[in-house]
N, C-alpha and C positions, 0 to 999 in steps of 0.2 A: 504496500500499500504507499504510495506515494503521498509525500505532504508538501506543499505549497504553502511559503510564509512571505510575508511582505511583498506577493505578487498583486501591482495592481490589477490587470488583465486579468485572474481568478478571484478579485474579491468580490465575494459572495455570491458565487454563482454555482448553481446543483443543477442538477439533472443527468442524462446517463446520452453517451453517444452510441448509436446504431446498434442499442443492446450489448455493447460490449465494453465500454466501460460507467462508474458512475460518478460522480462528483458530488461527495457530500460536504456541508458546512458544521463544525461543532464549536462553535463560540468565537474563534476568530482565526484558524485553522480550517484548510479547505483540502481534504484527499481523496485522493485519487485510489476509485476501489475497480475491481471486477464485477461485472453485472451479474446479481443474483441469479442462480437455477434453482427454480422454485418447480423442476418440471416430475421431481420425486415427492412434492412433500403431498401429505394425504389430511383434507382438513377435518377434521372432527364434526359431529352432526350440530354444536352450538356453532363451531364458527362457522360453516353453511348456512344457520339460521341467521346471526348477524350480518354473514355480507348480503343474503337473500335483502332482509332488512336496511341496509343502507341501497341498495339497489333500488328499492320502491321509493327509500326518504330523497336520492336523486331525482325520480321520475316527476316525485312532487314536487321537487323544489324547480325544474324545469318546467312545468304545467305553470306555477306561481310567474316566475319572470318574461315567461311567453305569453302572459294576456297582464296587456298594460293596465286593466282595471284591476284585477287582483296583486300585478308588483304594484302601483298608488296604494292600494288597500293595505296590502301586508308594509310598506313601507315605512304608514302611518304611524303603527304600534311599535318602531324600532327608535332604539336611542340612535343619536345622531352618529357618523361614522360607522356601522352597522350594515352588511352587506347585506339583500335582502337574499339571496341566493344559500350564503352561510345560514341566516335566521330561520329560513325556510327545514334546510334539511335539520337544525339541531332540533326546530317547535316537532317536526314528525317523527323524530328519534323521541323526544320526553312521552309524544300522546303514546307511541305505540311500542313503548319498552314494556316489559312485561316485569 
């Protein structure tokens, strides 16, 4: 794993390159890592349930932001600086958690 220190070009950078390398930032340090291989991971039933719930939350949030009336109504309930998309996901998860 390579570490970049005081590199202004890489500062604050994160993400992946062609699913081969991943840039991660922890604190003030940026690391270049191998892309994770999740091919052999078997998720438990509870993990699959959480993934399904989150997928439903994404669908809900997209339905809110794609409808201007719903978006305006939802935004009116939020404190300044909060994003409608993230707040809609949070609201859905809170409402549907067991």
